[in-house]
LUMLUMTOR-388985 format. One record per residue (C-alpha): residue number from 1; x, y, z. Coordinates in steps of 0.02 Angstrom, whole numbers, plus 50000, padded with zeros to 5 digits. Example, Ala and Ser with C-alpha at 12.3 -4.5 7.8 and 13.67 -1.06 7.14 Angstrom:
REM residues 2
+-----+-------+-------+-------+
|   n |     x |     y |     z |
+-----+-------+-------+-------+
|   1 | 50615 | 49775 | 50390 |
|   2 | 50684 | 49947 | 50357 |
+-----+-------+-------+-------+
END
This chain:
REM residues 285
+-----+-------+-------+-------+
|   n |     x |     y |     z |
+-----+-------+-------+-------+
|   1 | 48573 | 51067 | 50985 |
|   2 | 48689 | 51113 | 50841 |
|   3 | 48872 | 51067 | 50863 |
|   4 | 49003 | 51169 | 50772 |
|   5 | 49153 | 51067 | 50714 |
|   6 | 49242 | 51212 | 50631 |
|   7 | 49364 | 51258 | 50769 |
|   8 | 49553 | 51265 | 50784 |
|   9 | 49653 | 51125 | 50864 |
|  10 | 49698 | 51222 | 51021 |
|  11 | 49514 | 51252 | 51058 |
|  12 | 49470 | 51070 | 51025 |
|  13 | 49596 | 51015 | 51155 |
|  14 | 49511 | 51124 | 51285 |
|  15 | 49336 | 51059 | 51252 |
|  16 | 49260 | 50887 | 51283 |
|  17 | 49277 | 50774 | 51131 |
|  18 | 49124 | 50710 | 51041 |
|  19 | 49131 | 50522 | 51016 |
|  20 | 49116 | 50456 | 50839 |
|  21 | 49084 | 50268 | 50834 |
|  22 | 49170 | 50189 | 50683 |
|  23 | 49101 | 50017 | 50637 |
|  24 | 49252 | 49918 | 50577 |
|  25 | 49331 | 49747 | 50599 |
|  26 | 49480 | 49792 | 50489 |
|  27 | 49573 | 49922 | 50594 |
|  28 | 49514 | 50077 | 50500 |
|  29 | 49480 | 50194 | 50647 |
|  30 | 49660 | 50250 | 50670 |
|  31 | 49667 | 50298 | 50486 |
|  32 | 49545 | 50442 | 50510 |
|  33 | 49566 | 50485 | 50694 |
|  34 | 49710 | 50607 | 50669 |
|  35 | 49614 | 50707 | 50538 |
|  36 | 49458 | 50722 | 50647 |
|  37 | 49542 | 50752 | 50816 |
|  38 | 49572 | 50940 | 50787 |
|  39 | 49384 | 50960 | 50767 |
|  40 | 49354 | 50886 | 50939 |
|  41 | 49300 | 50717 | 50873 |
|  42 | 49360 | 50559 | 50960 |
|  43 | 49348 | 50412 | 50840 |
|  44 | 49315 | 50248 | 50930 |
|  45 | 49315 | 50080 | 50839 |
|  46 | 49163 | 49968 | 50858 |
|  47 | 49210 | 49788 | 50814 |
|  48 | 49071 | 49691 | 50900 |
|  49 | 48982 | 49664 | 50733 |
|  50 | 49061 | 49568 | 50589 |
|  51 | 49061 | 49693 | 50445 |
|  52 | 49087 | 49550 | 50321 |
|  53 | 48899 | 49528 | 50337 |
|  54 | 48883 | 49683 | 50227 |
|  55 | 48981 | 49596 | 50089 |
|  56 | 49157 | 49536 | 50052 |
|  57 | 49280 | 49579 | 49913 |
|  58 | 49314 | 49393 | 49891 |
|  59 | 49130 | 49362 | 49852 |
|  60 | 49081 | 49241 | 49990 |
|  61 | 48946 | 49367 | 50036 |
|  62 | 48882 | 49485 | 49899 |
|  63 | 48856 | 49667 | 49945 |
|  64 | 48674 | 49722 | 49946 |
|  65 | 48648 | 49896 | 49875 |
|  66 | 48773 | 50028 | 49826 |
|  67 | 48933 | 50074 | 49916 |
|  68 | 48846 | 50233 | 49979 |
|  69 | 48701 | 50129 | 50047 |
|  70 | 48820 | 50010 | 50135 |
|  71 | 48923 | 50149 | 50214 |
|  72 | 48762 | 50229 | 50280 |
|  73 | 48700 | 50064 | 50352 |
|  74 | 48866 | 50040 | 50441 |
|  75 | 48863 | 50217 | 50511 |
|  76 | 48686 | 50198 | 50578 |
|  77 | 48728 | 50029 | 50655 |
|  78 | 48881 | 50106 | 50738 |
|  79 | 48768 | 50235 | 50822 |
|  80 | 48651 | 50099 | 50880 |
|  81 | 48785 | 49983 | 50949 |
|  82 | 48883 | 50121 | 51037 |
|  83 | 48732 | 50227 | 51089 |
|  84 | 48816 | 50383 | 51016 |
|  85 | 48753 | 50530 | 50917 |
|  86 | 48883 | 50509 | 50780 |
|  87 | 48922 | 50352 | 50682 |
|  88 | 49049 | 50324 | 50545 |
|  89 | 49041 | 50195 | 50406 |
|  90 | 49168 | 50155 | 50272 |
|  91 | 49152 | 50059 | 50109 |
|  92 | 49279 | 50028 | 49973 |
|  93 | 49249 | 49973 | 49795 |
|  94 | 49351 | 49940 | 49640 |
|  95 | 49315 | 49965 | 49457 |
|  96 | 49389 | 50032 | 49294 |
|  97 | 49472 | 50201 | 49298 |
|  98 | 49359 | 50349 | 49250 |
|  99 | 49480 | 50412 | 49117 |
| 100 | 49521 | 50274 | 48992 |
| 101 | 49430 | 50130 | 49073 |
| 102 | 49563 | 49994 | 49081 |
| 103 | 49661 | 50028 | 49241 |
| 104 | 49595 | 49970 | 49411 |
| 105 | 49530 | 50112 | 49520 |
| 106 | 49500 | 50120 | 49707 |
| 107 | 49350 | 50216 | 49776 |
| 108 | 49337 | 50245 | 49964 |
| 109 | 49177 | 50315 | 50040 |
| 110 | 49157 | 50379 | 50217 |
| 111 | 48984 | 50415 | 50287 |
| 112 | 48958 | 50513 | 50448 |
| 113 | 48783 | 50493 | 50521 |
| 114 | 48711 | 50619 | 50644 |
| 115 | 48579 | 50519 | 50735 |
| 116 | 48508 | 50670 | 50825 |
| 117 | 48479 | 50776 | 50670 |
| 118 | 48452 | 50623 | 50558 |
| 119 | 48565 | 50668 | 50414 |
| 120 | 48716 | 50591 | 50328 |
| 121 | 48875 | 50670 | 50263 |
| 122 | 48972 | 50579 | 50127 |
| 123 | 49147 | 50601 | 50060 |
| 124 | 49242 | 50499 | 49933 |
| 125 | 49426 | 50480 | 49890 |
| 126 | 49480 | 50388 | 49733 |
| 127 | 49641 | 50344 | 49645 |
| 128 | 49726 | 50224 | 49528 |
| 129 | 49858 | 50191 | 49662 |
| 130 | 49797 | 50014 | 49697 |
| 131 | 49866 | 49838 | 49680 |
| 132 | 49694 | 49765 | 49642 |
| 133 | 49720 | 49612 | 49531 |
| 134 | 49661 | 49434 | 49506 |
| 135 | 49686 | 49291 | 49384 |
| 136 | 49726 | 49112 | 49343 |
| 137 | 49904 | 49057 | 49386 |
| 138 | 49974 | 48910 | 49286 |
| 139 | 50156 | 48906 | 49344 |
| 140 | 50267 | 48955 | 49488 |
| 141 | 50347 | 49086 | 49376 |
| 142 | 50176 | 49164 | 49347 |
| 143 | 50144 | 49159 | 49534 |
| 144 | 50309 | 49248 | 49570 |
| 145 | 50267 | 49381 | 49441 |
| 146 | 50094 | 49408 | 49515 |
| 147 | 50166 | 49420 | 49691 |
| 148 | 50293 | 49550 | 49637 |
| 149 | 50174 | 49665 | 49545 |
| 150 | 50044 | 49659 | 49685 |
| 151 | 50172 | 49708 | 49818 |
| 152 | 50166 | 49544 | 49912 |
| 153 | 50198 | 49513 | 50057 |
| 154 | 50166 | 49690 | 50123 |
| 155 | 49997 | 49671 | 50036 |
| 156 | 49911 | 49506 | 50071 |
| 157 | 49844 | 49385 | 49941 |
| 158 | 49699 | 49262 | 49926 |
| 159 | 49720 | 49087 | 49856 |
| 160 | 49574 | 49004 | 49770 |
| 161 | 49389 | 49045 | 49754 |
| 162 | 49262 | 49034 | 49896 |
| 163 | 49192 | 48868 | 49834 |
| 164 | 49363 | 48783 | 49824 |
| 165 | 49428 | 48681 | 49973 |
| 166 | 49599 | 48768 | 49971 |
| 167 | 49522 | 48943 | 49978 |
| 168 | 49621 | 49051 | 50101 |
| 169 | 49629 | 49237 | 50135 |
| 170 | 49757 | 49349 | 50218 |
| 171 | 49911 | 49258 | 50151 |
| 172 | 50080 | 49341 | 50184 |
| 173 | 50196 | 49191 | 50195 |
| 174 | 50291 | 49176 | 50030 |
| 175 | 50361 | 49002 | 50056 |
| 176 | 50194 | 48931 | 50112 |
| 177 | 50105 | 49008 | 49963 |
| 178 | 50229 | 48944 | 49833 |
| 179 | 50229 | 48770 | 49909 |
| 180 | 50039 | 48767 | 49908 |
| 181 | 50029 | 48826 | 49728 |
| 182 | 50159 | 48698 | 49674 |
| 183 | 50056 | 48558 | 49754 |
| 184 | 49894 | 48618 | 49676 |
| 185 | 49972 | 48632 | 49504 |
| 186 | 50012 | 48446 | 49507 |
| 187 | 49825 | 48415 | 49516 |
| 188 | 49751 | 48563 | 49420 |
| 189 | 49801 | 48658 | 49262 |
| 190 | 49790 | 48825 | 49353 |
| 191 | 49744 | 48903 | 49520 |
| 192 | 49658 | 49066 | 49560 |
| 193 | 49756 | 49205 | 49646 |
| 194 | 49695 | 49378 | 49694 |
| 195 | 49737 | 49525 | 49804 |
| 196 | 49661 | 49534 | 49978 |
| 197 | 49581 | 49706 | 49980 |
| 198 | 49532 | 49710 | 50163 |
| 199 | 49599 | 49872 | 50236 |
| 200 | 49707 | 49799 | 50375 |
| 201 | 49801 | 49695 | 50246 |
| 202 | 49818 | 49825 | 50108 |
| 203 | 49926 | 49980 | 50143 |
| 204 | 49879 | 50062 | 49976 |
| 205 | 49696 | 50056 | 50026 |
| 206 | 49739 | 50124 | 50197 |
| 207 | 49812 | 50279 | 50115 |
| 208 | 49651 | 50310 | 50020 |
| 209 | 49549 | 50296 | 50181 |
| 210 | 49666 | 50423 | 50261 |
| 211 | 49633 | 50541 | 50116 |
| 212 | 49446 | 50516 | 50136 |
| 213 | 49466 | 50559 | 50320 |
| 214 | 49555 | 50720 | 50276 |
| 215 | 49414 | 50765 | 50155 |
| 216 | 49286 | 50728 | 50291 |
| 217 | 49377 | 50843 | 50412 |
| 218 | 49380 | 50982 | 50282 |
| 219 | 49195 | 50963 | 50244 |
| 220 | 49149 | 50961 | 50429 |
| 221 | 49237 | 51129 | 50443 |
| 222 | 49116 | 51204 | 50317 |
| 223 | 48953 | 51261 | 50400 |
| 224 | 48785 | 51292 | 50319 |
| 225 | 48748 | 51480 | 50310 |
| 226 | 48566 | 51447 | 50356 |
| 227 | 48565 | 51311 | 50490 |
| 228 | 48751 | 51304 | 50538 |
| 229 | 48759 | 51115 | 50515 |
| 230 | 48930 | 51047 | 50467 |
| 231 | 48952 | 50980 | 50291 |
| 232 | 48908 | 51125 | 50177 |
| 233 | 48993 | 51082 | 50012 |
| 234 | 48984 | 51080 | 49822 |
| 235 | 48849 | 50958 | 49769 |
| 236 | 48865 | 50979 | 49581 |
| 237 | 48925 | 51096 | 49445 |
| 238 | 48840 | 51179 | 49296 |
| 239 | 48940 | 51173 | 49133 |
| 240 | 48944 | 51315 | 49008 |
| 241 | 49087 | 51430 | 49057 |
| 242 | 49114 | 51557 | 48917 |
| 243 | 49272 | 51556 | 48812 |
| 244 | 49383 | 51708 | 48843 |
| 245 | 49412 | 51733 | 48655 |
| 246 | 49246 | 51696 | 48569 |
| 247 | 49118 | 51688 | 48711 |
| 248 | 49059 | 51515 | 48658 |
| 249 | 49004 | 51400 | 48800 |
| 250 | 49131 | 51267 | 48852 |
| 251 | 49113 | 51106 | 48954 |
| 252 | 49196 | 51191 | 49104 |
| 253 | 49092 | 51238 | 49255 |
| 254 | 49003 | 51405 | 49242 |
| 255 | 48935 | 51388 | 49419 |
| 256 | 48941 | 51275 | 49571 |
| 257 | 48791 | 51223 | 49674 |
| 258 | 48828 | 51217 | 49861 |
| 259 | 48710 | 51116 | 49969 |
| 260 | 48681 | 51079 | 50153 |
| 261 | 48656 | 50893 | 50189 |
| 262 | 48552 | 50934 | 50343 |
| 263 | 48425 | 51066 | 50289 |
| 264 | 48453 | 51051 | 50099 |
| 265 | 48483 | 51237 | 50080 |
| 266 | 48565 | 51274 | 49911 |
| 267 | 48666 | 51416 | 49842 |
| 268 | 48725 | 51444 | 49663 |
| 269 | 48896 | 51525 | 49650 |
| 270 | 48950 | 51578 | 49476 |
| 271 | 49129 | 51556 | 49417 |
| 272 | 49214 | 51725 | 49405 |
| 273 | 49345 | 51690 | 49270 |
| 274 | 49325 | 51642 | 49087 |
| 275 | 49382 | 51481 | 49003 |
| 276 | 49549 | 51474 | 48913 |
| 277 | 49531 | 51452 | 48724 |
| 278 | 49611 | 51280 | 48738 |
| 279 | 49448 | 51217 | 48814 |
| 280 | 49339 | 51289 | 48674 |
| 281 | 49276 | 51182 | 48531 |
| 282 | 49279 | 51331 | 48412 |
| 283 | 49450 | 51400 | 48459 |
| 284 | 49532 | 51229 | 48484 |
| 285 | 49436 | 51107 | 48372 |
+-----+-------+-------+-------+
END
C-alpha cells in the first residue's frame, strides 16, 4: 500500500498518524516532530539501544562506514526494535567548510527507512554555525578563552582524551572544570579540551537537525509521478547553462535530474533561463 504524505495539516489531524520510530539516545526526536506532524507522522523516540555503539565524536568508538551508512543502519534498527514500517536515523559529522576549507562545518543527515517498500530517503543540512573545536590548553587563561568561544556552559565540553584517567564528557560546571584544569596543570604541561558534540548538549547542532527535519518534510511532500512514493527530488545537476551574451557554456546548471528513491524513475528538467555574463569565463575572465 502506498501512503501519501503530501497533505495539509488540517487533513493530517483528522487521519490516524503513522508512527516513525527515531533511534536516538540524545533527545533528537522532538527536534523533527513538529516538521513531520503536519504530514500525519508521529515521531516516537526509541532509546532502548545505545547509539554510541555506532561511533562517538570523542573517539572511544570509531564509526564504521560513512555517515549515510550509519544513518541507514540506525533507521533500519529503529524499525526492527519498534516493529514499525517507518524508521528514522540521524548522523552528524564535522569537517572543513566546502568553500575555503579552514572553518569547521557541521553536516547533519536524516535517513527515513520504509521497511515495507524497502527504500531509504536521505536529506542533509549543513552550516558553518558550529562551535566545534578542540586543542591543548596550557593555562587557565587559555581555558577561559576556549570556554568563551565555544559558548560554554550552554554547550558542554569534554576534558581529556579517552585513554586518560581524567577523561570526562558532558561538562557544564564552570567552577568544577577550572579547578580540575588547574590541578592537572600542576602535573602536566597541558590538558586536552574539546567541545561535546552530542545533540542533547549542543544547541547549535540541534538547530541543524531541526533544519534537516524541515527538509525531510518538504521532500516527503514531493511524490513520484510514476509510483507516487514520497521523496521525489533533485538527485544531481548537469552543468553547461549558456551565457546570455555569448552563448558559451558556463558552470551553472543547464538541467536538473529528478529521481524517485523508491522506483528509481528519473526525469531531466532543463533550466529555462540563461546565465548572466558574470558567470561566463569569456565575458567575465
